[in-house]
C-alpha positions as a Markdown table, in Angstrom:
| # | Residue | x | y | z |
|---|---|---|---|---|
| 1 | Met | 138.6 | 84.8 | 98.4 |
| 2 | Lys | 139.1 | 87.0 | 101.5 |
| 3 | Arg | 138.8 | 90.0 | 99.2 |
| 4 | Leu | 135.2 | 89.1 | 98.7 |
| 5 | Phe | 134.6 | 89.9 | 102.4 |
| 6 | Leu | 136.3 | 93.2 | 102.0 |
| 7 | Leu | 134.2 | 94.0 | 98.9 |
| 8 | Asp | 131.1 | 93.0 | 100.7 |
| 9 | Ala | 132.1 | 95.2 | 103.7 |
| 10 | Ile | 132.7 | 98.2 | 101.4 |
| 11 | Gly | 129.3 | 97.7 | 99.7 |
| 12 | Ala | 127.6 | 97.4 | 103.1 |
| 13 | Ile | 129.2 | 100.6 | 104.3 |
| 14 | Ile | 128.1 | 102.4 | 101.2 |
| 15 | Ser | 124.6 | 101.1 | 101.6 |
| 16 | Ala | 124.5 | 102.1 | 105.2 |
| 17 | Phe | 125.6 | 105.6 | 104.3 |
| 18 | Leu | 123.2 | 106.0 | 101.5 |
| 19 | Leu | 120.2 | 104.7 | 103.5 |
| 20 | Gly | 121.1 | 106.3 | 106.8 |
| 21 | Val | 122.3 | 109.7 | 105.6 |
| 22 | Ala | 121.6 | 110.5 | 101.9 |
| 23 | Leu | 118.2 | 109.1 | 101.5 |
| 24 | Val | 117.1 | 110.4 | 104.9 |
| 25 | Tyr | 118.2 | 113.9 | 103.8 |
| 26 | Phe | 116.2 | 113.5 | 100.6 |
| 27 | Glu | 113.3 | 111.6 | 102.2 |
| 28 | Thr | 110.7 | 113.6 | 100.3 |
| 29 | Tyr | 112.2 | 112.6 | 97.0 |
| 30 | Phe | 112.4 | 108.9 | 97.8 |
| 31 | Gly | 109.2 | 108.6 | 99.9 |
| 32 | Ile | 110.8 | 106.0 | 102.3 |
| 33 | Pro | 110.1 | 107.0 | 105.9 |
| 34 | Lys | 113.1 | 107.9 | 108.0 |
| 35 | Glu | 112.4 | 105.2 | 110.5 |
| 36 | Thr | 112.5 | 102.6 | 107.8 |
| 37 | Leu | 115.7 | 104.0 | 106.3 |
| 38 | Tyr | 117.4 | 103.8 | 109.7 |
| 39 | Val | 116.4 | 100.2 | 110.1 |
| 40 | Leu | 117.6 | 99.4 | 106.6 |
| 41 | Ala | 120.9 | 101.3 | 107.3 |
| 42 | Thr | 121.5 | 99.5 | 110.6 |
| 43 | Leu | 121.6 | 96.0 | 109.1 |
| 44 | Pro | 124.5 | 96.6 | 106.6 |
| 45 | Ile | 126.6 | 98.0 | 109.5 |
| 46 | Phe | 126.4 | 94.6 | 111.2 |
| 47 | Leu | 127.2 | 92.9 | 107.9 |
| 48 | Ala | 130.2 | 95.1 | 107.4 |
| 49 | Ile | 131.5 | 94.3 | 110.9 |
| 50 | Tyr | 131.1 | 90.6 | 110.2 |
| 51 | Asp | 132.9 | 91.0 | 106.9 |
| 52 | Leu | 135.8 | 93.0 | 108.4 |
| 53 | Ile | 136.3 | 90.6 | 111.3 |
| 54 | Ile | 136.6 | 87.7 | 108.9 |
| 55 | Tyr | 138.8 | 89.7 | 106.5 |
| 56 | Phe | 141.3 | 90.7 | 109.2 |
| 57 | Phe | 141.1 | 87.9 | 111.8 |
| 58 | Val | 139.8 | 84.6 | 110.4 |
| 59 | Asp | 141.7 | 82.2 | 108.1 |
| 60 | Ser | 139.6 | 79.0 | 108.4 |
| 61 | Asn | 136.2 | 77.9 | 107.3 |
| 62 | Leu | 136.1 | 80.7 | 104.7 |
| 63 | Ser | 133.8 | 78.7 | 102.4 |
| 64 | Leu | 131.2 | 78.4 | 105.1 |
| 65 | Leu | 131.6 | 82.0 | 106.3 |
| 66 | Leu | 131.2 | 83.2 | 102.7 |
| 67 | Lys | 128.0 | 81.1 | 102.3 |
| 68 | Ile | 126.7 | 82.7 | 105.5 |
| 69 | Ile | 127.3 | 86.2 | 104.3 |
| 70 | Ala | 125.8 | 85.4 | 100.9 |
| 71 | Val | 122.6 | 84.0 | 102.4 |
| 72 | Thr | 122.4 | 86.9 | 104.9 |
| 73 | Asn | 122.7 | 89.3 | 102.0 |
| 74 | Leu | 119.8 | 87.5 | 100.2 |
| 75 | Leu | 117.7 | 87.7 | 103.4 |
| 76 | Tyr | 118.5 | 91.4 | 103.6 |
| 77 | Cys | 117.2 | 91.9 | 100.1 |
| 78 | Met | 114.0 | 90.1 | 100.9 |
| 79 | Phe | 113.6 | 92.2 | 104.0 |
| 80 | Ser | 114.3 | 95.4 | 102.0 |
| 81 | Leu | 111.7 | 94.5 | 99.4 |
| 82 | Gly | 109.2 | 93.5 | 102.2 |
| 83 | Leu | 109.6 | 96.9 | 103.8 |
| 84 | Ala | 109.3 | 98.6 | 100.5 |
| 85 | Met | 106.1 | 96.8 | 99.8 |
| 86 | Phe | 104.8 | 97.8 | 103.3 |
| 87 | His | 105.4 | 101.4 | 102.3 |
| 88 | Phe | 104.2 | 100.9 | 98.7 |
| 89 | Glu | 102.0 | 103.9 | 98.6 |
| 90 | Ser | 104.5 | 106.4 | 99.9 |
| 91 | Ile | 107.6 | 105.3 | 98.0 |
| 92 | Thr | 108.2 | 107.4 | 94.9 |
| 93 | Leu | 109.6 | 106.2 | 91.5 |
| 94 | Leu | 113.0 | 107.4 | 92.6 |
| 95 | Gly | 112.7 | 105.4 | 95.9 |
| 96 | Trp | 111.7 | 102.2 | 94.0 |
| 97 | Thr | 114.6 | 102.7 | 91.6 |
| 98 | Tyr | 117.1 | 102.9 | 94.5 |
| 99 | Ile | 115.6 | 99.8 | 96.2 |
| 100 | Ile | 115.6 | 97.8 | 93.0 |
| 101 | Ile | 119.2 | 98.8 | 92.0 |
| 102 | Glu | 120.5 | 98.0 | 95.5 |
| 103 | Val | 118.7 | 94.7 | 95.6 |
| 104 | Leu | 120.0 | 93.7 | 92.1 |
| 105 | Ile | 123.6 | 94.6 | 93.1 |
| 106 | Val | 123.4 | 92.7 | 96.4 |
| 107 | Val | 121.8 | 89.7 | 94.8 |
| 108 | Leu | 124.5 | 89.5 | 92.1 |
| 109 | Leu | 127.2 | 89.8 | 94.7 |
| 110 | Ala | 125.5 | 87.1 | 96.8 |
| 111 | Cys | 125.3 | 84.7 | 93.8 |
| 112 | Tyr | 128.9 | 85.3 | 93.1 |
| 113 | Glu | 129.8 | 84.6 | 96.7 |
| 114 | Leu | 127.9 | 81.4 | 96.7 |
| 115 | Arg | 129.6 | 80.3 | 93.4 |
| 116 | Val | 133.0 | 81.0 | 94.8 |
| 117 | Ala | 132.2 | 79.3 | 98.1 |
| 118 | Ser | 130.9 | 76.2 | 96.4 |
| 119 | Arg | 134.2 | 75.9 | 94.4 |
| 120 | Leu | 136.3 | 75.6 | 97.6 |
């Protein structure tokens, strides 16, 4: 169960890197403005910190904490899609592909986290 927090942290760090570095570097290909990418990259950093604190230092209420990160992940997905819709005209097909794939991965992980949390 605690490994889910580590998995979530690794995914968040990868997302932060892709959004804050890779997509910024290739902004013209993705069509997502740098400022938006930086906002989207900042949020996973906080989620990764949350996950790592729980993974290394917390041993109680893991079911509740897992539900919190799952719901937060789902809110992040809605926020990402909202920002994408706001920049609808500038985002390229490659940008939409990235956003949709990231959202699908995070939603699947969040659903799994909720399922595991509900079993405890």
